[in-house]
SEGUTOR-955687 format. One record per atom (N, C-alpha, C): residue number from 0; residue in one letter; x, y, z negated. Coordinates in steps of 0.2 Angstrom, whole numbers. Each point is the difference from the previous one (the first is absolute). Layout:
N
R  nr rest    c1    c2    c3
R NUM    A     X     Y     Z
...
This chain:
76
R  nr rest    c1    c2    c3
R   0    M   159   687  -852
R   0    M    -2     0     7
R   0    M    -7    -1     1
R   1    D    -3     4     3
R   1    D    -7    -1     1
R   1    D    -1    -5     6
R   2    P    -4    -6    -1
R   2    P     0    -5     5
R   2    P    -4     2     6
R   3    K    -4     5    -1
R   3    K    -4     2     6
R   3    K     4     5     5
R   4    T     3     5    -3
R   4    T     3     5     4
R   4    T     8    -1     0
R   5    L     2    -5    -4
R   5    L     8    -1     0
R   5    L     4     6    -2
R   6    Q    -4     4    -4
R   6    Q     4     6    -2
R   6    Q     2    -1    -7
R   7    C     6     3    -2
R   7    C     3     0    -7
R   7    C    -5     4    -4
R   8    T    -2    -3    -6
R   8    T    -5     4    -4
R   8    T     3     1    -7
R   9    G     6    -2    -1
R   9    G     3     1    -6
R   9    G     8    -2     0
R  10    L     3     1    -6
R  10    L     7    -1     0
R  10    L     2    -2    -7
R  11    I     4    -6    -1
R  11    I     2    -2    -6
R  11    I     8     2    -1
R  12    D     1     5    -4
R  12    D     7     2    -1
R  12    D     4    -5    -4
R  13    L     5    -3     3
R  13    L     4    -6    -3
R  13    L     7     3    -2
R  14    G     1     7    -1
R  14    G     6     3    -1
R  14    G     3    -2    -7
R  15    R    -4    -2    -5
R  15    R     3    -2    -6
R  15    R    -2    -7    -2
R  16    L    -1    -4     5
R  16    L    -2    -7    -1
R  16    L     6    -4    -3
R  17    G    -2    -4    -5
R  17    G     5    -4    -3
R  17    G    -2    -2    -7
R  18    T     5    -4    -3
R  18    T    -2    -2    -7
R  18    T     4     5    -4
R  19    A    -4     3    -5
R  19    A     3     4    -5
R  19    A    -4     0    -6
R  20    D     2     4    -5
R  20    D    -3     1    -6
R  20    D    -7     4     1
R  21    R    -5    -3    -2
R  21    R    -7     3     1
R  21    R     0     7    -3
R  22    Y     4     2    -5
R  22    Y    -1     7    -3
R  22    Y     3     5     6
R  23    A     4    -2     4
R  23    A     1     5     6
R  23    A    -6     2     4
R  24    D    -4    -5     1
R  24    D    -6     2     4
R  24    D    -5     4    -5
R  25    L    -1    -3    -6
R  25    L    -4     3    -5
R  25    L     1     7    -1
R  26    A     7     2    -1
R  26    A     2     7    -1
R  26    A    -2     4     5
R  27    L     1    -2     7
R  27    L    -2     5     5
R  27    L    -7     0     1
R  28    M    -4    -5    -2
R  28    M    -7     0     1
R  28    M    -3     5    -5
R  29    I     3     0    -6
R  29    I    -3     4    -6
R  29    I     2     7     2
R  30    A     6     2     2
R  30    A     2     7     2
R  30    A    -4     2     5
R  31    N    -2    -3     5
R  31    N    -4     2     6
R  31    N    -7     1    -3
R  32    A    -3    -4    -4
R  32    A    -7     1    -2
R  32    A     0     5    -5
R  33    E     5     2    -4
R  33    E     0     5    -5
R  33    E    -2     7     4
R  34    E     3     0     6
R  34    E    -1     7     4
R  34    E    -8     1     1
R  35    N    -4    -5     0
R  35    N    -7     0     1
R  35    N    -4     1    -6
R  36    W     2    -2    -6
R  36    W    -3     1    -6
R  36    W    -1     7    -3
R  37    A    -5     2    -2
R  37    A    -1     7    -2
R  37    A     3     2    -6
R  38    A     0    -5    -5
R  38    A     2     1    -7
R  38    A     5    -5    -2
R  39    P     4     1    -5
R  39    P     5    -5    -3
R  39    P    -4    -5    -3
R  40    D    -6     1    -3
R  40    D    -3    -5    -4
R  40    D    -3    -5     5
R  41    E    -2     2     6
R  41    E    -2    -5     6
R  41    E     5    -4     2
R  42    A     6     3     1
R  42    A     6    -4     2
R  42    A     2    -5    -5
R  43    E     0     1    -7
R  43    E     1    -4    -5
R  43    E    -5    -6     0
R  44    R    -6     2     1
R  44    R    -6    -5     0
R  44    R     1    -5     6
R  45    A     2     3     6
R  45    A     1    -5     5
R  45    A     6    -4     0
R  46    F     5     3    -3
R  46    F     6    -4    -2
R  46    F    -1    -6    -4
R  47    A    -4     1    -6
R  47    A    -2    -5    -4
R  47    A    -4    -6     3
R  48    V    -5     3     5
R  48    V    -4    -5     3
R  48    V     4    -4     5
R  49    L     5     3     4
R  49    L     4    -4     4
R  49    L     4    -5    -3
R  50    F     3     1    -6
R  50    F     4    -5    -3
R  50    F    -4    -5    -3
R  51    N    -6     2    -3
R  51    N    -4    -5    -3
R  51    N    -2    -5     6
R  52    V    -2     2     6
R  52    V    -2    -4     5
R  52    V     6    -5     2
R  53    L     6     3     0
R  53    L     6    -4     2
R  53    L     2    -5    -6
R  54    G    -3     1    -6
R  54    G     2    -4    -5
R  54    G     6     2    -4
R  55    I     2     6     1
R  55    I     7     2    -3
R  55    I    -2     4    -6
R  56    E     1    -3    -6
R  56    E    -3     3    -6
R  56    E     4     6    -2
R  57    A     7     0     1
R  57    A     4     5    -2
R  57    A     4     3     6
R  58    P    -2     4     4
R  58    P     3     3     6
R  58    P     7     3    -2
R  59    D     5    -2     4
R  59    D     7     3    -1
R  59    D     0     7     3
R  60    R    -1     5    -4
R  60    R     0     7     3
R  60    R     7     2     2
R  61    E     5    -3    -3
R  61    E     7     2     2
R  61    E     2    -3     7
R  62    R    -3    -6     1
R  62    R     1    -3     6
R  62    R    -3     4     6
R  63    L    -6     2    -1
R  63    L    -4     4     4
R  63    L     4     6     2
R  64    A     2     4    -5
R  64    A     4     6     1
R  64    A     6    -1     4
R  65    F     4    -6    -2
R  65    F     6    -1     4
R  65    F    -2    -1     7
R  66    Y    -5    -4     2
R  66    Y    -2     0     7
R  66    Y    -2     6     4
R  67    L    -3     5    -4
R  67    L    -2     6     3
R  67    L     7     4     1
R  68    R     5     0    -5
R  68    R     6     3     2
R  68    R     4    -3     5
R  69    L     0    -6     1
R  69    L     3    -4     5
R  69    L    -2     1     7
R  70    D    -7     1     1
R  70    D    -3     0     6
R  70    D     3     6     5
R  71    P     1     6    -2
R  71    P     3     5     4
R  71    P     7    -2     2
R  72    L     3    -3    -4
R  72    L     7    -2     2
R  72    L     1    -5     5
R  73    T    -5    -4     1
R  73    T     0    -6     5
R  73    T    -4     2     6
R  74    W    -4     5     0
R  74    W    -4     1     6
R  74    W     0     8     2
R  75    G     4     4    -4
R  75    G     1     7     2
R  75    G    -7     3    -1
């Protein structure tokens, strides 16, 4: 809300708000970001940086894949 005009200036989507496995969010974030990376090596480099920043030494790729398969079943 803009305090001067009282107009809505943004929206926070709470459609998936809740406590869950963070891999559910990470899987969707990676899938969306991969659409913007030009080359597979860029995607892999970004993947490594992300998990390094998060302090996850050995990302569970099977868990990521599981959540990518599950998402369309839960949200169509």
